[in-house]
N, C-alpha and C positions, 0 to 999 in steps of 0.2 A: 062443810063449814063447821067450825067449832065455836061454841059460845062459852066463854069463861074469862073472868077478869085476871086470871093468873096464867093464861096461855102464853107461850113464848114464841113469838113469830120467828120464822126462819126464812131468810132471803133465798130465793132460787138463784143458783149459780150456773147450772148446766145449760148449754146451748144459748148462752148470752155472750155478746161482745160488749165489753165495758170500756169506756173512755172517760177519764176524769179531766175536767177543766178546772179553772180557778174556783168558781162558785157553783158549778153544776156537775151532774153526772149523766153521761149519755149511755144508754143501754139499748142495744139492738137485740131483739128476740128472734133468733134464727128459726125457731119452730113456727112462729106466727107472722114472720116478716113484718114486725112492728118495731118502730123506733120510739124510745121514751127519753124525754129530757126531764130530769129531776132537779128542782132548785136545791139550794143549800140545805134547807130543812128536810125535805123529802129524801135527799141523798144521805144525810146523817141518819135518819130513821132506817133506811134500807141497809146501811152499813152495820147498824147496831142490831138488826134483826138476825141474831146469830143462833137462835134456838136456846140460848142460855138466859137471856134477859126477858123479863116481862115488860109490859108497856110502862109501868111505873119506873123501872130501872132505866129504860131507854130515855124516858122523860128527864130523869135526873142527869144522865150523861149528856144529853143535848143541852140542857140548861147550863152545864159547866162549859161545854164547847162554845156556846153562843154568848156566854157571860151575861145572861139575862134569864129570869124565870120563864119557863115554858109551861103552859098549861097541858096537862095530860090529854085533854080533849084534842089538842093539836096533833099529838102523836097518834091518837086513835084515828084521826082524819087521814093521816098519811098511811097508816096501816091498812085502812079501808081502801084507799086509792091503789096502793101497791097490790093488795089482794085482788081487787077488781081487774087490774092490768096484768095479773098472773105473774107478778114479780116476787111473789112469796110461794113457798112450797105448798102452803095450805091457807085458804082464805079464812080469816077470823071474823066473827060477828062482833061489831062494836057495842058498847053499852047503849041502852035505849035513848039516852039524851043526845047521842051522836049519830045514830043510824039515820041515814037519809038526809042529813044536813048538807046544804050546798056550801061552797066556800063563802059566799056572800052572807049566808045565815050564820056561819061560824064566826066571821069577823064581827058581825053585829052582836052576837052573843058574848064574845070574849073581849070586845072593846078594841080600841085603836092599837094597843100594844101587840095584838095578835097579828096585825098586818105584816110586821117584820118576820114573824115565824110561821106564817101559814104555809103549809107544804103545797107545792104545785108539781103535778106530774102531767106533762104535755106529751101526748102520744099521736103518732101518725102511722098509717099502714104504708109500708114501703112496697114499691112495685116489684113484681117478680121479674127475673131477667127478660122474659118474653115481653112483658109489659113495658120494660124500660128501653126496648129497642127504639132507636131514634131514626131509623131509616126503613124503607119499605123493601120487602124481599122481591125477587124476580117474579113477574106475573101479576103483581099488584098494579092498580091504576095509579098514574102519576101525572103531574103537570109540569115537572121540571126534573132534570137529572140529579139535582142536589137532594131530592127526596128519596132516591133509590140507593140501596146499599151498594149496588154495582156501579152507581153513578151513570147509568145508562137509562134514558127514558125516550122511547120511540113510539109514536102513534098512541100516546097515553098509557103505555105499559112499561113497567120496569124490566130491564135486562134484555130488551130487544133492540 
């Protein structure tokens, strides 16, 4: 982790599957089998983490995109979340006034206007292919043929 107010965050791009929707960005991390849904603000921050802009420059750009002033602390909150979720090449340490703040605490500190721009990253761990199997292999215990991959259930065992 780096600690500096002039560090330039860089979004991770490798081993990610990225799907854009109207107001969200969906990112599937193939290395960690984790899916992330970024709201509009978090998606903008991630897109502008190009390794060339510091947090101040990202804040200015997002303020223009959203047509409303955005507090730099909101961008730091997003950078912290993205780093924690390993969506940045390197995790940055936010300024002390931001470190460890929850979204609720940030909204309270920044006021009602922050509600519109608070970055949200929702993540879930995706099942591996073996975990996602929806039927039982031959030899497993069963109570009906529909549970078995072979669609055969005899004497409480699949495939017989």
